[in-house]
RODO-2510 file (C-alpha; in nm, 4 decimals, decimal comma):
residues 593
     n   res          X          Y          Z
     1     m     3,0020     2,4424    -0,8321
     2     a     3,2972     2,2192    -0,9114
     3     r     3,3306     1,9555    -0,6456
     4     g     3,5928     1,6912    -0,5788
     5     r     3,4725     1,3589    -0,4401
     6     k     3,6773     1,1130    -0,2408
     7     k     3,6075     0,7604    -0,3586
     8     s     3,6265     0,4453    -0,1502
     9     e     3,6742     0,0964    -0,2858
    10     n     3,2954     0,0855    -0,3178
    11     g     3,2956     0,4038    -0,5201
    12     n     3,0820     0,6115    -0,2865
    13     g     3,3276     0,7787    -0,0526
    14     n     3,1505     0,6352     0,2481
    15     g     3,2875     0,2822     0,2653
    16     k     2,9422     0,1211     0,2520
    17     s     2,7515    -0,0611    -0,0177
    18     l     2,3761    -0,1170     0,0054
    19     a     2,3133    -0,3917    -0,2469
    20     t     1,9831    -0,5342    -0,1215
    21     q     1,6520    -0,4016    -0,0009
    22     q     1,7288    -0,5559     0,3375
    23     s     2,0543    -0,3594     0,3681
    24     v     1,8795    -0,0334     0,2776
    25     n     1,6000    -0,1040     0,5245
    26     s     1,8569    -0,1892     0,7922
    27     a     2,0395     0,1394     0,7339
    28     v     1,7147     0,3343     0,7547
    29     k     1,6045     0,1418     1,0645
    30     s     1,9191     0,2500     1,2455
    31     i     1,8342     0,6107     1,1580
    32     c     1,4769     0,5675     1,2809
    33     d     1,6068     0,4195     1,6070
    34     i     1,7936     0,7462     1,6717
    35     m     1,4854     0,9489     1,5835
    36     r     1,2635     0,7427     1,8153
    37     r     1,4794     0,8332     2,1126
    38     s     1,5035     1,1951     1,9947
    39     n     1,1519     1,3388     2,0230
    40     c     1,0148     1,1482     1,7185
    41     a     0,8601     0,8564     1,9037
    42     g     0,6093     0,7499     1,6388
    43     a     0,6353     0,6836     1,2671
    44     m     0,3958     0,9702     1,1974
    45     q     0,6694     1,1962     1,3336
    46     y     0,9914     1,0414     1,2101
    47     v     0,8759     0,9492     0,8565
    48     p     0,8172     1,3133     0,7474
    49     e     1,1430     1,4142     0,9163
    50     l     1,3373     1,1467     0,7348
    51     t     1,1635     1,2370     0,4069
    52     w     1,3115     1,5828     0,3723
    53     i     1,6524     1,4874     0,5137
    54     l     1,6992     1,1899     0,2822
    55     f     1,5585     1,3851    -0,0133
    56     l     1,8116     1,6659     0,0289
    57     r     2,0888     1,4064     0,0588
    58     i     2,0078     1,2270    -0,2671
    59     l     1,9244     1,5550    -0,4432
    60     d     2,2765     1,6716    -0,3635
    61     d     2,4198     1,3566    -0,5221
    62     h     2,2083     1,4065    -0,8338
    63     e     2,3001     1,7702    -0,8787
    64     t     2,6681     1,6972    -0,8176
    65     r     2,6580     1,4361    -1,0932
    66     e     2,4728     1,6718    -1,3258
    67     a     2,7286     1,9455    -1,2603
    68     e     3,0157     1,7085    -1,3417
    69     e     2,8454     1,5942    -1,6634
    70     m     2,7818     1,9544    -1,7725
    71     e     3,1390     2,0535    -1,6854
    72     a     3,2714     1,7673    -1,8981
    73     l     3,0707     1,9063    -2,1897
    74     g     3,1966     2,2588    -2,1241
    75     l     2,8498     2,3790    -2,0278
    76     e     2,7317     2,5787    -1,7260
    77     f     2,5129     2,4106    -1,4660
    78     n     2,2701     2,6103    -1,2514
    79     p     2,2042     2,4173    -0,9289
    80     s     1,8710     2,4325    -0,7507
    81     l     2,0463     2,5249    -0,4270
    82     a     2,3365     2,7616    -0,3683
    83     a     2,5853     2,7721    -0,0821
    84     p     2,5398     2,7372     0,2112
    85     y     2,2084     2,5551     0,1547
    86     r     2,3461     2,2459    -0,0227
    87     w     2,3760     1,9183     0,1641
    88     h     2,7533     1,9049     0,1274
    89     d     2,7774     2,2532     0,2848
    90     w     2,5721     2,2136     0,6023
    91     a     2,4889     1,8436     0,6502
    92     a     2,7852     1,6354     0,5365
    93     p     3,0531     1,5569     0,7971
    94     f     3,3489     1,7947     0,7727
    95     d     3,6277     1,6627     0,5527
    96     a     3,9434     1,8667     0,5116
    97     v     4,0369     1,6703     0,1976
    98     v     3,7208     1,7018    -0,0121
    99     t     3,6730     2,0440    -0,1746
   100     v     3,3105     2,1217    -0,2625
   101     h     3,3616     2,4715    -0,4042
   102     r     3,7006     2,5472    -0,5589
   103     e     3,6411     2,9193    -0,6038
   104     a     3,5603     2,9755    -0,2369
   105     g     3,7926     2,7047    -0,1117
   106     h     3,5107     2,5422     0,0863
   107     k     3,5569     2,1917     0,2169
   108     q     3,2835     1,9346     0,2636
   109     g     3,0763     2,0157     0,5727
   110     w     3,2257     2,3648     0,6153
   111     k     2,8989     2,5265     0,7251
   112     r     2,8302     2,2476     0,9728
   113     k     3,1760     2,3020     1,1248
   114     e     3,1315     2,6789     1,1240
   115     t     2,8051     2,6574     1,3220
   116     h     2,9667     2,4351     1,5863
   117     a     2,7442     2,1357     1,5173
   118     d     2,7596     1,8696     1,7903
   119     g     2,8176     2,1489     2,0384
   120     s     2,5842     2,3121     2,2886
   121     s     2,5745     2,6657     2,1459
   122     g     2,2583     2,6055     1,9428
   123     d     2,4106     2,7824     1,6414
   124     f     2,3531     2,4810     1,4156
   125     f     1,9813     2,4545     1,4912
   126     r     1,9455     2,8335     1,4602
   127     f     2,0953     2,8185     1,1110
   128     i     1,8678     2,5320     1,0054
   129     n     1,5441     2,6584     1,1590
   130     s     1,5911     3,0296     1,0863
   131     e     1,7810     3,0255     0,7568
   132     l     1,7879     2,6899     0,5770
   133     l     1,4243     2,5808     0,6112
   134     p     1,2717     2,9245     0,5330
   135     h     1,4982     2,9486     0,2276
   136     l     1,3885     2,6080     0,0984
   137     r     1,0186     2,6773     0,1584
   138     g     1,0451     3,0081    -0,0261
   139     l     1,2168     2,8789    -0,3406
   140     k     0,8922     2,8613    -0,5409
   141     d     0,8311     3,2316    -0,4825
   142     k     1,1643     3,3347    -0,6345
   143     s     1,1582     3,5116    -0,9705
   144     g     1,2355     3,2554    -1,2387
   145     a     1,2052     2,9593    -1,0029
   146     t     1,2695     2,6319    -1,1831
   147     p     1,0239     2,3406    -1,1728
   148     r     1,2637     2,1529    -0,9454
   149     q     1,2833     2,4486    -0,7050
   150     k     0,9028     2,4638    -0,6904
   151     v     0,8909     2,0946    -0,6088
   152     i     1,1538     2,1384    -0,3360
   153     s     0,9334     2,4087    -0,1822
   154     e     0,6324     2,1754    -0,1835
   155     i     0,8308     1,8980    -0,0205
   156     m     0,9482     2,1402     0,2485
   157     s     0,6215     2,3328     0,2830
   158     d     0,5214     2,1746     0,6168
   159     v     0,8722     2,1547     0,7652
   160     e     0,8833     2,4433     1,0131
   161     r     1,1659     2,3224     1,2342
   162     v     1,3836     2,0225     1,3131
   163     r     1,1860     1,7750     1,5233
   164     i     1,4911     1,5902     1,6614
   165     d     1,5670     1,7054     2,0143
   166     t     1,9433     1,7736     2,0201
   167     e     2,2094     1,8807     1,7734
   168     r     2,4171     1,5770     1,8680
   169     n     2,1366     1,3345     1,7785
   170     f     2,0577     1,5312     1,4637
   171     c     2,4213     1,5148     1,3506
   172     e     2,4215     1,1397     1,4117
   173     v     2,1206     1,1119     1,1827
   174     l     2,2911     1,3276     0,9200
   175     d     2,6029     1,1105     0,9267
   176     k     2,4024     0,7924     0,8728
   177     v     2,1912     0,9498     0,5982
   178     h     2,5106     1,0679     0,4323
   179     d     2,6042     0,7005     0,3883
   180     i     2,2921     0,6482     0,1725
   181     s     2,4026     0,7811    -0,1648
   182     v     2,3295     0,7189    -0,5298
   183     d     2,6564     0,5275    -0,5557
   184     s     2,5996     0,3143    -0,2476
   185     v     2,2468     0,1973    -0,3328
   186     d     2,2273    -0,0746    -0,5986
   187     d     1,9158     0,0265    -0,7926
   188     t     1,9136    -0,3069    -0,9742
   189     h     1,7669    -0,4638    -0,6617
   190     v     1,6183    -0,1791    -0,4603
   191     f     1,3834     0,1055    -0,5349
   192     t     1,5823     0,3630    -0,3343
   193     i     1,3668     0,6220    -0,1614
   194     s     1,0323     0,4796    -0,2742
   195     q     1,0927     0,1294    -0,1397
   196     v     1,2506     0,2693     0,1762
   197     y     0,9380     0,4630     0,2594
   198     e     0,6992     0,1919     0,1517
   199     g     0,8763    -0,0312     0,4042
   200     l     0,8408     0,2310     0,6759
   201     l     0,4740     0,2922     0,6057
   202     l     0,4108    -0,0806     0,5935
   203     k     0,5419    -0,1062     0,9491
   204     m     0,3024     0,1712     1,0464
   205     g     0,0177    -0,0270     0,8941
   206     e     0,1206    -0,3480     1,0665
   207     k     0,0998    -0,1699     1,3997
   208     g    -0,2476    -0,0398     1,3247
   209     g    -0,1281     0,3129     1,2578
   210     d    -0,2409     0,5638     0,9994
   211     g     0,0112     0,4410     0,7423
   212     g    -0,1608     0,1104     0,6694
   213     q    -0,1867     0,1331     0,2922
   214     f    -0,1460    -0,1107     0,0078
   215     f     0,1706    -0,0809    -0,1971
   216     t     0,2577    -0,2301    -0,5319
   217     p     0,5665    -0,4544    -0,5438
   218     r     0,8215    -0,3234    -0,7903
   219     e     0,8201    -0,6418    -0,9995
   220     v     0,4460    -0,6061    -1,0554
   221     i     0,4969    -0,2422    -1,1541
   222     r     0,7709    -0,3394    -1,3999
   223     a     0,5503    -0,6062    -1,5583
   224     m     0,2572    -0,3663    -1,5963
   225     v     0,4690    -0,0887    -1,7462
   226     r     0,6249    -0,3302    -1,9943
   227     a     0,2841    -0,4674    -2,0937
   228     v     0,1331    -0,1211    -2,1516
   229     d     0,4529     0,0030    -2,3232
   230     p     0,4287     0,3848    -2,2794
   231     k     0,6040     0,5898    -2,5494
   232     v     0,7798     0,9254    -2,5337
   233     g     0,5273     1,1922    -2,6292
   234     e     0,2435     1,0174    -2,4450
   235     t     0,1146     1,1385    -2,1087
   236     v     0,1219     0,8930    -1,8161
   237     y    -0,1230     0,9301    -1,5264
   238     d    -0,1793     0,7607    -1,1907
   239     p    -0,4890     0,8850    -1,0028
   240     g    -0,3721     0,7294    -0,6731
   241     c     0,0028     0,7520    -0,7153
   242     g     0,1173     0,6804    -0,3580
   243     t     0,4946     0,7162    -0,3496
   244     g     0,5036     0,7501    -0,7300
   245     g     0,6143     0,3960    -0,8139
   246     f     0,4276     0,3618    -1,1449
   247     l     0,5379     0,7049    -1,2666
   248     a     0,9007     0,6518    -1,1630
   249     q     0,9187     0,3092    -1,3279
   250     s     0,7493     0,4419    -1,6432
   251     h     1,0172     0,7109    -1,6634
   252     e     1,2943     0,4522    -1,6305
   253     y     1,1332     0,2341    -1,8968
   254     m     1,0748     0,5178    -2,1436
   255     r     1,4235     0,6614    -2,0914
   256     a     1,5791     0,3181    -2,1495
   257     e     1,3753     0,2744    -2,4680
   258     l     1,5277     0,5967    -2,6054
   259     g     1,8774     0,4627    -2,5492
   260     a     2,1952     0,6539    -2,6251
   261     d     2,0435     0,8282    -2,9268
   262     a     1,7897     1,0229    -2,7213
   263     q     1,7272     1,3751    -2,8450
   264     a     1,7387     1,6712    -2,6059
   265     e     1,3731     1,7487    -2,6859
   266     q     1,2680     1,3944    -2,5966
   267     i     1,4519     1,4058    -2,2635
   268     d     1,2964     1,7443    -2,1867
   269     t     0,9522     1,6010    -2,2604
   270     l     1,0140     1,3206    -2,0128
   271     k     1,1406     1,5581    -1,7468
   272     h     0,8581     1,8115    -1,7723
   273     k     0,5524     1,7121    -1,9783
   274     t     0,4889     1,3426    -1,9336
   275     f     0,4048     1,2350    -1,5782
   276     f     0,0886     1,3284    -1,3907
   277     g    -0,0645     1,1960    -1,0721
   278     r    -0,2934     1,2545    -0,7783
   279     e    -0,2420     1,1687    -0,4127
   280     k    -0,4577     1,2412    -0,1103
   281     e    -0,2406     1,1540     0,1879
   282     n    -0,0459     1,4460     0,3349
   283     l     0,2277     1,2092     0,4471
   284     i     0,2679     1,0418     0,1074
   285     y     0,2441     1,3453    -0,1242
   286     p     0,5874     1,4964    -0,0449
   287     i     0,7424     1,1498    -0,0597
   288     a     0,6033     1,1029    -0,4112
   289     l     0,7423     1,4396    -0,5206
   290     a     1,0827     1,3556    -0,3741
   291     n     1,0879     1,0139    -0,5363
   292     l     1,0020     1,1445    -0,8839
   293     v     1,2569     1,4253    -0,8756
   294     l     1,5229     1,1785    -0,7700
   295     h     1,4305     0,9592    -1,0658
   296     g     1,5114     1,2450    -1,3014
   297     i     1,1623     1,3930    -1,3427
   298     d     1,2253     1,7638    -1,2912
   299     q     0,8552     1,8466    -1,3097
   300     p     0,6347     1,5849    -1,1429
   301     n     0,2855     1,7167    -1,2148
   302     l     0,1161     1,5953    -0,8977
   303     w    -0,2203     1,7104    -0,7679
   304     h    -0,2650     1,7008    -0,3907
   305     g    -0,6187     1,6181    -0,2826
   306     n    -0,8988     1,3613    -0,2912
   307     t    -0,9264     1,2170    -0,6419
   308     l    -1,2808     1,0881    -0,5917
   309     t    -1,4372     1,3989    -0,4334
   310     n    -1,2161     1,6340    -0,6396
   311     e    -1,1413     1,8341    -0,3242
   312     k    -0,7945     1,9835    -0,3695
   313     t    -0,5275     2,0712    -0,1183
   314     y    -0,2783     2,2065    -0,3742
   315     d    -0,2992     2,2005    -0,7540
   316     g    -0,0121     2,4324    -0,8439
   317     l     0,1905     2,1520    -1,0013
   318     f    -0,1033     2,0150    -1,2028
   319     v    -0,1920     2,3213    -1,4085
   320     t    -0,0605     2,1762    -1,7356
   321     a    -0,2513     1,8481    -1,7024
   322     p    -0,4604     1,7531    -2,0078
   323     a    -0,8285     1,6665    -1,9786
   324     q    -0,7521     1,3007    -2,0613
   325     f    -0,4379     1,0887    -2,0727
   326     d    -0,2692     0,8507    -2,3164
   327     v    -0,1625     0,5959    -2,0541
   328     i    -0,2979     0,5220    -1,7068
   329     l    -0,1131     0,2898    -1,4700
   330     t    -0,2501     0,2530    -1,1203
   331     n    -0,3174     0,0390    -0,8161
   332     p    -0,6195     0,2070    -0,6553
   333     p    -0,6977     0,1387    -0,2901
   334     f    -0,9440    -0,1459    -0,2436
   335     g    -1,1697    -0,2217     0,0460
   336     g    -1,2461     0,1415     0,1255
   337     k    -1,5926     0,2893     0,1662
   338     e    -1,6756     0,6267     0,0121
   339     g    -1,9547     0,8610     0,1160
   340     k    -2,1952     1,0661    -0,0916
   341     a    -1,9374     1,3419    -0,1484
   342     a    -1,7433     1,1010    -0,3701
   343     q    -2,0380     0,9104    -0,5181
   344     t    -2,2086     1,2220    -0,6560
   345     n    -1,9234     1,2621    -0,9070
   346     f    -1,9898     0,9261    -1,0715
   347     a    -2,2609     0,7777    -1,2903
   348     y    -2,2805     0,4530    -1,0945
   349     k    -2,3175     0,5065    -0,7196
   350     t    -2,1375     0,2784    -0,4778
   351     g    -1,9305     0,3089    -0,1642
   352     a    -1,6643     0,0735    -0,3061
   353     t    -1,3520     0,2836    -0,3552
   354     q    -1,2000     0,0637    -0,6246
   355     v    -1,5151     0,0705    -0,8400
   356     l    -1,5257     0,4504    -0,8287
   357     f    -1,1568     0,4614    -0,9206
   358     l    -1,2254     0,2322    -1,2172
   359     q    -1,4949     0,4732    -1,3367
   360     h    -1,2512     0,7637    -1,2923
   361     v    -0,9874     0,5790    -1,4943
   362     i    -1,2260     0,5059    -1,7826
   363     d    -1,3450     0,8681    -1,7914
   364     n    -0,9898     1,0081    -1,7853
   365     l    -0,8449     0,7825    -2,0559
   366     k    -0,8220     0,9173    -2,4116
   367     d    -0,9767     0,7297    -2,7001
   368     g    -0,7013     0,4963    -2,8107
   369     g    -0,5380     0,5268    -2,4689
   370     r    -0,4125     0,2248    -2,2760
   371     c    -0,4508     0,1280    -1,9126
   372     g    -0,3013    -0,1201    -1,6709
   373     i    -0,4788    -0,1409    -1,3349
   374     v    -0,4623    -0,3628    -1,0260
   375     l    -0,8056    -0,4731    -0,9039
   376     d    -0,9086    -0,7078    -0,6275
   377     e    -1,0877    -1,0317    -0,7075
   378     g    -1,4161    -0,9030    -0,5678
   379     v    -1,4551    -0,6463    -0,8452
   380     l    -1,4181    -0,9190    -1,1058
   381     f    -1,6689    -1,1731    -0,9772
   382     r    -1,9303    -0,9619    -0,7969
   383     t    -2,2554    -0,9297    -0,9887
   384     n    -2,4901    -0,8792    -0,6929
   385     e    -2,4504    -0,5003    -0,6773
   386     t    -2,5802    -0,2834    -0,9590
   387     a    -2,2842    -0,0402    -0,9657
   388     f    -2,0359    -0,3266    -1,0007
   389     v    -2,2229    -0,4664    -1,3024
   390     q    -2,2802    -0,1243    -1,4593
   391     t    -1,9139    -0,0300    -1,4244
   392     k    -1,7942    -0,3574    -1,5766
   393     r    -2,0488    -0,3235    -1,8574
   394     k    -1,9111     0,0258    -1,9270
   395     l    -1,5593    -0,1174    -1,9181
   396     l    -1,6392    -0,3848    -2,1761
   397     e    -1,8566    -0,1708    -2,4021
   398     e    -1,6311     0,1368    -2,4171
   399     n    -1,2967    -0,0429    -2,3987
   400     n    -1,1221    -0,3487    -2,5301
   401     l    -1,0389    -0,5395    -2,2128
   402     y    -0,7897    -0,7582    -2,3918
   403     c    -0,6057    -0,9158    -2,0977
   404     i    -0,6538    -1,0198    -1,7347
   405     v    -0,3659    -1,1625    -1,5325
   406     s    -0,4626    -1,3600    -1,2224
   407     l    -0,1943    -1,2949    -0,9600
   408     p    -0,1086    -1,5387    -0,6824
   409     g    -0,2569    -1,4875    -0,3406
   410     g    -0,0020    -1,3237    -0,1153
   411     v     0,1506    -1,0794    -0,3658
   412     f     0,0493    -0,7925    -0,1400
   413     t     0,0985    -0,9748     0,1905
   414     a     0,4257    -0,7917     0,2602
   415     a     0,2370    -0,4660     0,2138
   416     g    -0,0263    -0,5607     0,4683
   417     a    -0,2933    -0,6867     0,2279
   418     g    -0,3812    -1,0520     0,1818
   419     v    -0,6551    -0,9964    -0,0750
   420     k    -0,6405    -1,1804    -0,4101
   421     t    -0,5638    -0,9440    -0,6990
   422     n    -0,5636    -0,9263    -1,0784
   423     l    -0,4049    -0,7083    -1,3448
   424     l    -0,6416    -0,5700    -1,6080
   425     f    -0,5172    -0,4248    -1,9380
   426     f    -0,7494    -0,2407    -2,1746
   427     k    -0,7616     0,0062    -2,4615
   428     k    -1,0305     0,2731    -2,4829
   429     g    -1,2503     0,3297    -2,7854
   430     e    -1,3083    -0,0349    -2,8804
   431     h    -1,5588    -0,2779    -2,7328
   432     t    -1,4447    -0,6099    -2,5888
   433     e    -1,4930    -0,9180    -2,8061
   434     n    -1,2413    -1,1536    -2,6440
   435     i    -1,0555    -1,1523    -2,3109
   436     w    -0,7232    -1,3321    -2,2915
   437     y    -0,6463    -1,4653    -1,9443
   438     y    -0,3100    -1,5582    -1,7979
   439     d    -0,2986    -1,7496    -1,4707
   440     l    -0,0157    -1,6981    -1,2205
   441     s    -0,2271    -1,8000    -0,9230
   442     g    -0,0501    -2,1346    -0,8792
   443     i     0,2775    -1,9716    -0,7760
   444     k     0,3488    -1,9778    -0,4042
   445     v     0,4229    -1,6245    -0,2824
   446     g     0,5082    -1,5001     0,0653
   447     k     0,7182    -1,2475     0,2531
   448     k     1,0365    -1,4466     0,1915
   449     s     0,9436    -1,5544    -0,1611
   450     p     0,8020    -1,2496    -0,3451
   451     l     0,6687    -1,2573    -0,6997
   452     t     0,9598    -1,1909    -0,9375
   453     l     0,9657    -1,0685    -1,2960
   454     d     1,0933    -1,4003    -1,4335
   455     k     0,7525    -1,5523    -1,3512
   456     f     0,6084    -1,3292    -1,6284
   457     e     0,8385    -1,4657    -1,9020
   458     e     0,5781    -1,6874    -2,0712
   459     f     0,3153    -1,4152    -2,0286
   460     f     0,5253    -1,1686    -2,2284
   461     r     0,6056    -1,4316    -2,4904
   462     l     0,2361    -1,5118    -2,5482
   463     l     0,0903    -1,1625    -2,5034
   464     p     0,1434    -1,0366    -2,8631
   465     t    -0,0574    -1,3242    -3,0135
   466     r    -0,2730    -1,4023    -2,7049
   467     g    -0,1623    -1,7628    -2,7387
   468     d    -0,3084    -2,0522    -2,5409
   469     s    -0,1085    -2,2589    -2,2940
   470     e    -0,1638    -2,4447    -1,9674
   471     q    -0,1681    -2,1048    -1,7963
   472     s    -0,3568    -1,9055    -2,0622
   473     w    -0,6907    -1,9211    -2,2430
   474     t    -0,9364    -1,6951    -2,4232
   475     v    -1,2989    -1,6207    -2,3366
   476     d    -1,5244    -1,5196    -2,6272
   477     m    -1,7311    -1,2407    -2,4726
   478     t    -1,9468    -1,2027    -2,7842
   479     a    -2,0475    -1,5682    -2,7653
   480     r    -2,0974    -1,5464    -2,3895
   481     k    -2,3352    -1,2500    -2,4285
   482     q    -2,5281    -1,4249    -2,7058
   483     k    -2,5653    -1,7399    -2,4954
   484     a    -2,6850    -1,5339    -2,1991
   485     r    -2,9431    -1,3576    -2,4156
   486     e    -3,0732    -1,6927    -2,5387
   487     e    -3,0910    -1,8370    -2,1875
   488     a    -3,2563    -1,5253    -2,0469
   489     e    -3,5154    -1,4904    -2,3244
   490     p    -3,7659    -1,7499    -2,1900
   491     y    -3,7637    -1,5820    -1,8500
   492     k    -3,8156    -1,2415    -2,0106
   493     q    -4,1094    -1,3774    -2,2102
   494     q    -4,2585    -1,5325    -1,8997
   495     a    -4,2107    -1,2033    -1,7139
   496     s    -4,3892    -1,0119    -1,9923
   497     k    -4,6702    -1,2660    -1,9990
   498     k    -4,7185    -1,2484    -1,6213
   499     e    -4,7126    -0,8678    -1,6325
   500     r    -4,9875    -0,8664    -1,8971
   501     e    -5,1977    -1,1108    -1,6965
   502     a    -5,1424    -0,9054    -1,3801
   503     a    -5,2571    -0,5936    -1,5650
   504     q    -5,5687    -0,7747    -1,6822
   505     w    -5,6556    -0,8784    -1,3272
   506     s    -5,5874    -0,5253    -1,2074
   507     d    -5,8263    -0,3901    -1,4715
   508     r    -6,0789    -0,6572    -1,3667
   509     a    -6,0575    -0,5303    -1,0064
   510     k    -6,1269    -0,1739    -1,1242
   511     e    -6,4343    -0,2897    -1,3174
   512     l    -6,5636    -0,4829    -1,0155
   513     k    -6,5277    -0,1722    -0,8001
   514     k    -6,7538     0,0200    -1,0400
   515     a    -7,0312    -0,2398    -1,0224
   516     k    -7,3291    -0,1763    -0,7920
   517     p    -7,3443    -0,3316    -0,5444
   518     v    -6,9649    -0,3854    -0,5058
   519     d    -6,8629    -0,7484    -0,4617
   520     d    -6,5808    -0,6951    -0,2106
   521     k    -6,4798    -1,0584    -0,2144
   522     a    -6,4450    -1,0617    -0,5933
   523     v    -6,2446    -0,7341    -0,5875
   524     a    -6,0099    -0,8733    -0,3217
   525     g    -5,9656    -1,1942    -0,5209
   526     a    -5,8830    -1,0005    -0,8396
   527     l    -5,6302    -0,7793    -0,6578
   528     q    -5,4681    -1,0830    -0,4941
   529     k    -5,4396    -1,2547    -0,8310
   530     a    -5,2829    -0,9388    -0,9813
   531     a    -5,0326    -0,9215    -0,6942
   532     e    -4,9402    -1,2893    -0,7305
   533     l    -4,8837    -1,2501    -1,1046
   534     s    -4,6786    -0,9326    -1,0510
   535     k    -4,4589    -1,1174    -0,8030
   536     e    -4,4116    -1,4046    -1,0491
   537     a    -4,3234    -1,1508    -1,3208
   538     r    -4,0590    -0,9926    -1,0956
   539     e    -3,9141    -1,3327    -1,0149
   540     q    -3,8891    -1,4248    -1,3836
   541     a    -3,7362    -1,0846    -1,4648
   542     a    -3,4856    -1,1273    -1,1802
   543     k    -3,3784    -1,4652    -1,3201
   544     a    -3,3297    -1,3086    -1,6629
   545     e    -3,1284    -1,0241    -1,5093
   546     e    -2,9186    -1,2679    -1,3087
   547     i    -2,8300    -1,4554    -1,6273
   548     g    -2,7425    -1,1286    -1,8012
   549     n    -2,5329    -1,0047    -1,5115
   550     a    -2,3413    -1,3329    -1,4958
   551     v    -2,1757    -1,2273    -1,8214
   552     y    -1,9837    -0,9717    -1,6148
   553     d    -1,8371    -1,2262    -1,3757
   554     l    -1,4840    -1,1826    -1,5082
   555     k    -1,3026    -1,3958    -1,2525
   556     a    -1,0223    -1,6052    -1,3983
   557     v    -1,1129    -1,9750    -1,3884
   558     n    -0,8427    -2,1745    -1,5628
   559     p    -1,0058    -2,4474    -1,7754
   560     n    -0,6681    -2,6233    -1,7950
   561     a    -0,6260    -2,6588    -1,4202
   562     k    -0,6057    -3,0182    -1,3072
   563     a    -0,8419    -3,0933    -1,0201
   564     e    -0,6851    -3,2722    -0,7271
   565     e    -0,8934    -3,5843    -0,6635
   566     d    -0,8749    -3,7902    -0,3462
   567     k    -0,8863    -4,1493    -0,4709
   568     r    -0,8856    -4,3187    -0,1303
   569     t    -1,1689    -4,5641    -0,0608
   570     p    -1,4154    -4,5014     0,2248
   571     l    -1,2395    -4,7753     0,4233
   572     e    -0,9007    -4,6103     0,3737
   573     l    -1,0423    -4,2749     0,4837
   574     l    -1,1850    -4,4354     0,7999
   575     d    -0,8457    -4,5950     0,8745
   576     f    -0,6791    -4,2557     0,8279
   577     i    -0,9259    -4,0852     1,0647
   578     e    -0,8786    -4,3628     1,3216
   579     a    -0,4970    -4,3295     1,3047
   580     k    -0,5157    -3,9515     1,3514
   581     g    -0,7485    -4,0066     1,6471
   582     r    -0,4894    -4,2317     1,8131
   583     e    -0,2179    -3,9688     1,7568
   584     i    -0,4331    -3,7012     1,9219
   585     a    -0,5149    -3,9318     2,2161
   586     e    -0,1443    -4,0102     2,2686
   587     a    -0,0539    -3,6400     2,2534
   588     l    -0,3228    -3,5535     2,5122
   589     a    -0,2039    -3,8345     2,7392
   590     a     0,1538    -3,7059     2,7177
   591     l     0,0407    -3,3550     2,8080
   592     r    -0,1587    -3,4818     3,1078
   593     g     0,1387    -3,6879     3,2213
***
């Protein structure tokens, strides 16, 4: 499949360079504008359409590069797609200069030209709907199908026909998508297909559509992957993988760690045996598959279905998954409410989605395994619901929760979520003695000023030794538990004493009932006394429990934070209020005038 490529001054043959996320989003927006006027009015229609088109475009770039690398080594390359089903056969604009298949003499876009695309014959759509799409969907059923071919089939499994209304509009989309190539997108600043689709789905969420989901900014993903430090040979799992951001970034990190001396066996392990995930949303699942393949993961082992209920849609790519994993990196959805179908699978029942996901993570992590997870602030400080306390107790007793990073408010604002979040890092098989906190909450973050990796510099410098600074401190959980036990003990003793006294009065009432004649007034008095003592016992026990549960309020409260104190005198405050009152009165007078 030797292929010549015409290079522009930008190196991509298309004359365009997409160096920022904004430029990529702008390019995709122009494509979506065409789709919106072409029978794909809503994002729920044009996002899936753009998924498979863009995937096939970037896949073609990847396989062309792989073919050139293999050819340079004198080795044979077997592409996933053969002519005329490759992008540069049927989708690329015709170019009489660029040869895509020397043996057959085919030029770029030859099949598109042959089927009279842009014309009114309908031959182009007939080829796509009757030949191309059925061929792609059926790849997984071929004898000897490769993992990549099986993934292509899954991505294309629900694509029955082109949704765009006319060949002319479809060709316009193809031309614009053709400009988005591996060479044209600067991956230093943008997350290619993953970030593109996260931006699209964010817009759906902002408009109240079905795509309103929380997404993890890439810089947060990078920081978490670096902190957990996955190694080649370990399995990496994300139980709510979304577009595959954590898995894709883990692959990039692990591949970079290998460097130029990487062994073929190590690379094969990364491509086929390392990355596992689960995703429920039908819209997101094929996007995740596409994203991971395009990041060089030939076999993304993704399970399609509801992680919490364990109801599967398709598990054909998950058959090699181990029972537990070495590394878990995830940002589970927070704020959701689960029904009994999900709760029955967990020891501690609650409708809180994020708490059930935390239980799932703990259960699916190997002894010695490491986890980095995003959790909302509510999970950390809430101690008024039994399942929250039980889950955090399990977390601390079965794992070493060695680090909590308090993120600034607004980190997820661009993704449609304003909730305050934290990063938790823990290792399974050890109980928690100390928690090291790092506070980033003072950083101002917004849509135009996102959290960047450089803000984590001191965090990474202090993490190995868990050093103290103005932004970091350590909480001795062993001492905290001991103090709580000491404070709760008097209430427990009082509760036991009241329970014994209540039992004595209850026994007294039974004896009075046996006496002849029965003294009803005395019986009623004894029962009332027993009830009063029982109530007092419950109150004392509740106070003891409240003290014990407070141990599991894990919210980051920086002891080094300097409180802002208003030092104005009462007279100065009154003068200030009076001056503001005059300003308001003058403004109202101006409006009336």
